[in-house]
C-alpha positions in Angstrom: 136.9 111.4 72.3 137.0 110.1 75.9 138.9 112.2 78.4 140.5 110.2 81.2 140.4 112.0 84.5 142.5 111.7 87.7 141.3 112.2 91.2 140.0 115.8 91.7 139.9 116.7 88.0 136.9 118.3 86.4 135.2 118.1 83.0 132.9 120.8 81.7 130.0 118.9 80.2 128.1 121.9 79.0 131.1 123.2 77.0 132.2 119.9 75.6 128.7 118.8 74.6 126.5 121.9 74.7 123.3 120.4 73.3 123.5 117.1 75.3 120.8 116.6 77.9 120.5 112.8 78.2 123.7 111.3 79.8 124.4 108.1 81.5 126.8 107.4 84.4 128.3 103.9 84.2 130.0 102.4 87.3 131.9 99.2 87.3 134.1 97.1 89.6 135.6 93.6 90.0 136.2 91.6 93.2 139.8 90.4 93.9 138.9 87.5 96.2 137.1 84.8 94.2 134.5 82.7 96.0 133.4 85.4 98.4 129.9 87.0 97.9 130.1 90.8 97.8 126.9 93.0 97.6 128.1 96.3 96.1 125.5 99.1 95.5 125.6 102.3 93.6 123.4 105.1 95.1 122.8 108.8 94.2 122.2 111.8 96.3 120.7 114.9 94.6 121.5 117.9 96.6 120.1 121.4 97.0 122.1 124.6 97.6 122.5 123.7 101.3 124.3 120.4 100.4 121.4 118.3 101.6 118.7 116.3 99.7 115.5 118.5 99.6 113.3 115.4 99.8 113.9 111.7 100.7 113.0 110.8 97.1 116.1 112.5 95.9 118.0 109.7 97.5 118.1 107.2 94.6 119.1 103.6 95.3 118.1 100.0 94.6 114.7 100.4 96.3 114.0 103.9 95.0 115.0 103.7 91.3 113.7 107.1 90.2 114.2 110.6 91.6 111.3 112.8 92.7 111.5 115.0 89.6 111.8 112.0 87.2 115.1 113.2 85.9 117.3 110.4 87.2 116.8 106.6 86.9 118.8 103.8 88.4 119.3 100.5 86.5 118.9 98.4 89.6 121.0 96.3 91.9 123.8 94.1 90.4 125.2 92.0 93.2 127.9 90.0 91.3 130.2 92.6 89.8 131.1 90.0 87.2 132.3 91.0 83.7 134.2 94.0 82.4 131.3 96.3 81.5 129.1 98.6 83.6 127.8 96.9 86.7 125.2 99.6 87.4 124.1 102.6 85.3 122.4 105.9 86.3 120.5 107.6 83.5 120.1 111.4 83.8 118.0 113.8 81.8 119.6 117.2 82.7 116.7 119.1 81.1 114.4 117.6 83.7 116.5 118.2 86.8 114.6 120.3 89.3 116.1 123.8 89.4 116.5 123.4 93.2 119.1 120.6 92.6 122.6 121.9 92.4 124.7 118.8 92.7 124.3 115.0 91.9 126.7 112.8 93.9 127.4 109.2 92.8 128.5 106.8 95.6 129.3 103.1 95.8 129.0 101.1 99.0 129.7 97.5 100.2 126.5 96.3 101.9 127.4 95.0 105.4 131.0 95.5 104.6 132.1 96.0 108.2 130.2 93.0 109.4 131.7 90.8 106.7 135.1 92.3 107.0 134.9 93.4 103.4 136.4 96.7 102.0 137.6 98.4 98.9 141.1 97.0 99.2 139.5 93.8 97.9 138.0 95.6 94.8 139.8 96.1 91.6 139.3 97.8 88.2 136.7 100.2 89.6 135.6 103.1 87.3 133.0 105.7 86.7 132.3 107.1 83.3 129.9 109.6 81.8 128.6 109.0 78.3 126.0 110.1 75.7 122.9 108.1 76.6 121.7 107.9 72.9 125.0 107.4 70.9 126.8 105.6 73.8 129.9 107.6 73.1 132.0 108.0 76.3 132.9 111.6 77.2 135.0 111.2 80.4 136.2 108.4 82.5 137.8 108.1 86.0 139.6 104.8 86.8 140.1 104.4 90.5 143.8 103.9 91.2 143.9 105.0 94.9 144.9 102.4 97.5 142.2 101.7 100.2 142.3 99.7 103.4 139.3 99.7 105.6 137.0 101.9 103.5 133.5 100.4 102.8 132.1 103.4 101.0 133.3 105.5 98.1 132.2 108.9 96.8 133.1 108.2 93.2 132.1 111.4 91.3 129.7 114.2 91.1 127.8 116.3 88.5 127.4 119.9 89.7 126.0 123.2 88.3 128.2 126.3 88.2 127.5 129.4 86.2 124.5 127.6 84.8 126.8 124.9 83.3 126.9 121.2 84.2 130.3 119.9 85.2 131.6 116.6 86.3 134.3 115.9 88.9 136.2 112.7 89.7 136.2 112.5 93.5 137.5 109.2 94.7 137.1 109.7 98.4 136.8 106.7 100.7 134.8 106.3 103.9 134.7 103.6 106.6 131.1 103.7 107.7 129.4 102.4 104.6 126.2 104.0 103.4 125.9 105.6 106.9 128.7 108.0 105.9 126.6 109.6 103.2 123.4 109.5 105.2 125.1 111.6 107.8 126.6 113.9 105.2 123.7 114.5 102.9 120.5 113.6 104.8 120.9 114.2 108.5 120.4 117.8 109.7 122.9 119.2 112.2 120.8 121.8 114.0 121.0 121.1 117.7 117.3 121.5 118.3 116.6 118.9 115.6 119.3 116.5 116.6 117.2 113.9 118.4 114.6 113.8 115.6 117.3 113.6 113.0 118.9 110.6 114.7 115.6 108.9 114.9 114.9 109.5 111.1 118.5 108.5 110.2 118.2 105.3 112.2 114.9 104.5 110.5 116.3 105.1 107.0 119.2 102.7 107.8 116.8 100.2 109.3 114.5 100.3 106.3 117.4 99.8 103.9 118.7 96.8 105.9 115.2 95.3 106.2 114.6 95.6 102.4 118.0 93.9 101.8 116.9 91.1 104.2 113.5 90.8 102.6 114.9 90.7 99.0 117.3 88.0 100.0 115.3 85.8 102.3 111.7 86.4 101.3 111.4 87.9 97.8 107.7 87.2 97.6 107.1 89.3 100.8 109.4 92.0 99.4 107.3 92.3 96.2 104.1 92.5 98.3 105.7 95.2 100.4 106.6 97.2 97.3 102.9 97.0 96.3 101.9 98.1 99.7 104.2 101.1 99.4 102.1 102.4 96.5 99.0 102.5 98.7 100.9 104.0 101.7 102.3 106.7 99.5 98.8 107.7 98.3 97.7 108.4 101.9 101.1 109.9 103.1 101.9 107.0 105.4 105.3 106.1 103.9 107.2 106.6 107.2 104.4 105.6 109.5 105.0 103.2 112.4 102.5 100.9 113.9 102.2 97.4 115.3 100.2 95.2 112.9 98.0 92.4 114.2 96.2 89.7 112.3 93.2 88.2 114.1 91.7 85.1 112.4 88.4 83.3 112.8 88.9 79.6 113.5 85.3 78.6 113.6 84.4 75.4 111.7 83.0 77.2 108.7 86.5 78.6 107.9 87.8 75.1 107.2 88.0 75.3 103.4 89.7 78.8 103.5 92.5 77.3 105.6 92.8 74.0 103.7 92.9 75.8 100.3 95.8 78.0 101.5 93.9 81.2 101.1 94.3 82.3 104.7 98.1 81.6 104.5 98.3 83.8 101.4 96.2 86.5 103.1 98.5 86.4 106.1 101.5 86.9 103.9 100.0 90.0 102.5 99.4 91.4 106.0 103.0 90.4 106.9 104.2 92.6 104.0 102.2 95.5 105.5 103.8 94.8 108.9 107.2 95.0 107.2 106.4 98.6 106.2 104.9 99.7 109.5 107.2 97.8 111.9 111.0 97.6 111.8 110.8 94.2 113.5 109.2 92.8 110.2 106.6 90.8 112.1 102.9 90.7 112.9 101.2 89.3 116.0 98.7 86.5 115.3 95.5 86.0 117.4 92.8 83.4 116.8 89.2 83.3 117.9 86.3 80.8 117.8 84.6 79.6 120.9 87.7 80.9 122.7 90.5 83.5 122.0 94.1 82.6 121.6 97.4 84.5 121.1 99.7 82.2 119.1 102.8 84.4 118.6 104.6 86.3 115.9 104.6 85.6 112.2 108.0 86.7 110.8 109.9 86.5 107.5 111.8 83.6 109.0 108.7 81.4 109.8 106.0 82.7 107.5 106.1 79.9 104.9 104.2 77.3 107.0 103.0 79.4 109.8 99.2 79.0 109.4 99.6 75.3 108.7 101.6 74.9 111.9 99.2 76.8 114.2 96.3 74.7 113.0 98.1 71.6 114.2 98.0 73.2 117.7 94.6 74.9 117.5 91.7 72.9 116.0 88.8 74.6 114.4 86.2 75.5 117.0 82.4 75.4 117.2 81.4 79.0 117.8 82.3 82.6 117.0 82.9 85.2 119.7 84.5 88.5 118.5 84.4 90.1 121.9 86.8 87.6 123.6 89.4 88.3 120.9 89.0 92.0 121.0 89.4 92.1 124.7 92.4 89.8 124.6 94.2 92.1 122.1 93.4 95.2 124.2 94.7 93.6 127.3 97.8 92.4 125.5 98.9 95.9 124.3 97.1 98.2 126.8 96.8 96.5 130.1 98.1 99.6 131.9 96.7 102.1 129.4 94.7 104.9 130.9 91.2 105.1 129.4 87.5 105.3 130.3 87.2 109.1 130.2 87.1 111.6 127.4 88.8 114.0 129.7 91.8 111.7 130.4 92.8 109.4 127.5 96.3 108.1 127.4 98.9 108.8 124.7 101.5 106.5 123.0 104.0 106.8 120.1 102.9 103.8 118.1 99.3 102.7 117.4 98.1 99.1 116.8 96.5 98.2 113.5 94.3 95.1 113.7 93.2 93.2 110.7 90.2 91.2 112.0 89.1 88.4 109.6 85.8 86.4 109.9 83.3 84.6 107.7 80.2 84.9 109.9 78.3 86.6 112.7 79.3 86.6 116.4 77.4 85.2 119.3 78.4 88.0 121.7 77.1 91.2 119.9 76.5 93.3 123.0 80.0 92.5 124.5 81.7 93.1 121.2 80.0 96.4 120.8 80.9 97.4 124.4 84.6 96.4 124.0 84.8 98.4 120.7 83.5 101.5 122.4 85.9 101.2 125.3 88.8 100.7 122.9 88.0 104.0 121.2 90.0 105.6 124.1 93.0 103.5 123.1 95.4 104.0 120.1 94.1 100.9 118.3 92.3 100.7 115.0 90.1 97.7 114.0 89.9 96.8 110.3 87.1 94.2 110.0 87.1 92.0 106.8 84.4 89.5 106.2 84.9 86.7 103.7 81.8 85.5 101.9 79.0 86.8 99.7 77.2 89.6 101.4 73.4 89.7 101.5 73.7 93.4 100.9 75.1 92.8 97.5 72.5 90.3 96.3 70.0 92.0 93.9 68.2 89.1 92.3 64.5 88.7 92.9 62.1 85.8 92.8 63.1 82.2 93.4 66.7 82.8 92.3 66.9 85.8 94.6 65.7 83.7 97.5 68.2 81.0 96.8 71.0 83.6 96.6 69.9 85.0 99.9 70.0 81.6 101.4 73.7 80.9 100.5 75.0 84.3 101.5 76.4 85.4 104.9 74.8 87.9 107.2 77.3 90.7 107.9 74.7 93.2 109.1 76.2 93.3 112.6 79.7 94.2 111.2 78.0 96.9 109.1 76.3 98.3 112.2 79.6 97.9 114.2 81.3 100.2 111.7 78.7 102.9 112.4 78.1 102.7 116.2 77.9 105.9 118.1 79.1 106.9 121.6 82.7 106.4 120.7 85.5 108.8 121.6 86.9 108.3 118.1 85.6 106.3 115.1 88.1 103.4 115.4 86.9 100.8 112.9 86.2 100.1 109.3 84.5 97.2 107.5 84.5 95.6 104.0 83.6 92.2 102.7 85.1 90.0 99.9 83.4 87.0 98.5 86.9 85.5 97.9 90.1 87.1 99.3 91.9 86.0 96.1 89.5 87.6 93.7 91.1 91.1 94.3 94.4 92.5 93.2 97.0 93.0 95.9 97.1 96.7 95.1 93.3 97.0 95.6 93.4 95.1 98.9 96.1 97.5 100.3 94.0 100.4 99.1 91.0 99.0 101.0 93.1 98.5 104.2 94.0 102.2 104.0 90.5 103.6 103.5 89.8 105.0 106.9 93.0 104.3 108.9 94.9 107.4 107.7 92.1 109.7 108.9 92.0 107.9 112.2 95.7 108.5 112.7 95.2 112.2 112.2 92.3 112.4 114.6 94.0 110.2 117.1 96.8 112.8 117.3 94.4 115.7 117.8 92.5 113.7 120.4 95.8 112.9 122.3 95.8 109.2 121.7 99.0 109.4 119.7 102.0 111.7 120.3 
């Protein structure tokens, strides 16, 4: 039998259903004003004894659908609020909840409510209910009857543990600062000595959420790639890492088929997705090189769809390949006033530069390239070289067929040596080759991109290149 709660009332779940572990929290609402688009989200904060989330993965929302301990799962984002049933559902296995978690708070927010002049006075028939996940029998329900005006966020209800028993409370408290209200309350620390760092992390959390919303709406393909990149970044503990991402592309004549087939465009989109994770601006800088080097501007989620095609209209394929010119142009663009040249006096910056350097052949300026790479080892910049083509190193056939295979492969021996050169302040490069950039899964590509960079980040901090 379902119990209807009023604001502030409590329900002892452990007493009413003593053997029940798997429960579901259903949340629903309807929009008063037809024709307007409302994006309403349910989120969950799993709190420790101090009233804060013990880890960022205990903040469960549309882009983190499962808690760190695996006990809580989110059904996903429902933007319409149409129909009379549950709009979003939270599934909880109480037996799996980490013992450090004492309270689970369920909130509903209107995305960009203040900017769009939307609030909960325009929402009707809102409710939260708790029910048996397996039998679907509802145990308790709270229908929101309070009158709101400017509130864009609502703390709807909470599960909490008292005397080793799980209880549910109908809360119904409104806030006017959207999701920020709960980030301030449950994530941001208040210690004075940590205030600046907390503000920075809080801003980043909000920026990431806003960026993901923008990606999902404007560039769902890039959003899906970014989620794949997330997996690789989590493996190497770079989830919250910040860097400027650069894509440097070979425009020598031999690259023509890679551009005309769209393979370079699709590769650039994958690097843009990485940029969306490393840089709040959701952009990457594009440089080109052939006989000369060129800086062509930013690729963003607004212009990415035809970016490569458009730049080829301005920059024709060139007869020649000179890595050094591009490397030096990139260095001068980011570090024209950066202090270098001495192991005893390197400079230090907050954000490194990650360069994805793509080519299909050897360079005509090996000595200059090698010198520039050595000099850049005193700067907070990492060079990820990727060669496209069949590598001679991989050819194992012998006899006439072996000779023929050797004849049609590319010589990447300089890039292999470049990855191993000595006399550097810090090993600042990595190299791999792919016969075809589309013959590798996105997940594997992102793993390759993070092979040596995470270790470089650690060493760059110890060597005073990064703060």
